[in-house]
N, C-alpha and C positions, 0 to 999 in steps of 0.2 A: 436456774431451772432450764435444762436441755430442751424442752418441748418450746418453750417460747423463743428459744434462739432458733429453734425451725420455723416457726412461725413468722419471726420477723426476716428471715430468708425469705420464704415464701412470700410474702406481702412486696417485699422487695421488687420481687419480679413482674409485679403488676401493676406497680407504681410509673405513672406517666406525666406529661409537662400538667402543670395546671394551667388552667383557661386563661386566655389574655383577662386583665384587668385585676388578678387578684394578686396586688401586692403586700401579701402579709405572711406573718409566718404565726406558727399556734400547733397545738394539740388537741387533740381531740381522743377522747376515751369513750370507746364504744363497747356496749354490753350485746353480748348476742347467745346463742344456743348453738352447740357443737354437738353433732351425732359420731357415735363411733367411729365413721369413715371420713369425718370430717366436713361434711355438709355443714353449712352456717344457715339457721334461721332465726328468725326473731330479732333482726339486727337493728340496734337505736343506738341513739348517742347517749352515752352515760352521764359526759364531761363535756360540754360546747368548748369549741375555742374562741365562741364569740363572734365567728365570722360563720354566716350561713352555707357560704360558698366551700369553706373547708371542712365544713361539718358533711356536708352533701357530698363531697369527693372522697370522705372518709366512708361512707356508708358504700359510693360507688365502689371504690378498692375493696372492700372486702365481698362485695357482690361478682366480682372480677376475679378474685382470688379463691375464692369456693369452689372445690372443697380444700381446704386447708390440711395440713397432715394429721393423719390418723392418731386418735388417742384411746387409751383402754377404755374408755366409758364415756357414754355421753354425758354433759356438764356445761354449765354455762361459765362464760369467760368474760372478763374484761381487758381489754386491749387498747394500749395508746397507740395513736398513729400521730406522726411529728410530721410537719410539712415545715420547709425552709426554702421562700425563694427570694430571688434577688430582686433588688428594686431596679427596674430598666429606666 
């Protein structure tokens, strides 16, 4: 789906280095509402990574990245956010 490719590219612009002390990798699925203008609301973890810090960073990422690319109609989405860090 081209829309999800645009969303992934948009999110990549807002990634930042994970805080010190997080030495894990994982994936978080976020569920949120998306307005027609791309504004994110009601974001929550749909599937946890098992690491509260990664889950929190995924929520922070979606907040920093809002608004996302616009879509034809308001909708609810589930988007996976993947993290991979190198052990130091």
